[in-house]
N, C-alpha and C positions, 0 to 999 in steps of 0.2 A: 720423206722429202724427195723432191724430184732431183734429177742429176744436175739440172741447171741451177737450182737453188742451193744445192750442196756445193757446187763449184764456186758460186758467188760468195757463200759464207766462208769457204776456205781461203779465197783470195783476200777477203776483208780481214780475216784473222792474220794472214801473213803480213798484210800492210800495217796492221796495228802493232804486231810484234816488232817489225822493222822500225817503226816510228818510236816505240818505247826504247829500243836500243840506241837510237840516234839521240834522243833527249838525254838518256843516261850518260852517253859519251860526252855530250856538250856540257853537262853538269860537272863531270870530272875535269874537263878542260878549264872551266871557269874556276873550279876549286884549286887546280894546280897553279893558275895564274895568280890567284889570291894569295896562295902560300908563298909564291916567289916574291910578290910585292911585300908581304909581311916580313920575310926573311931579309930582304934588302933594307927595309926600314929599321931593322934592329941594329 
């Protein structure tokens, strides 16, 4: 692989990893809100 292609692949991998963590965090936020609403309803 050339250096340019390797650099592009590394940046793409870093962006995908960041996006995955962001989506996971958003899922946890939604879950905690759902739990709060459920506990309030009881």
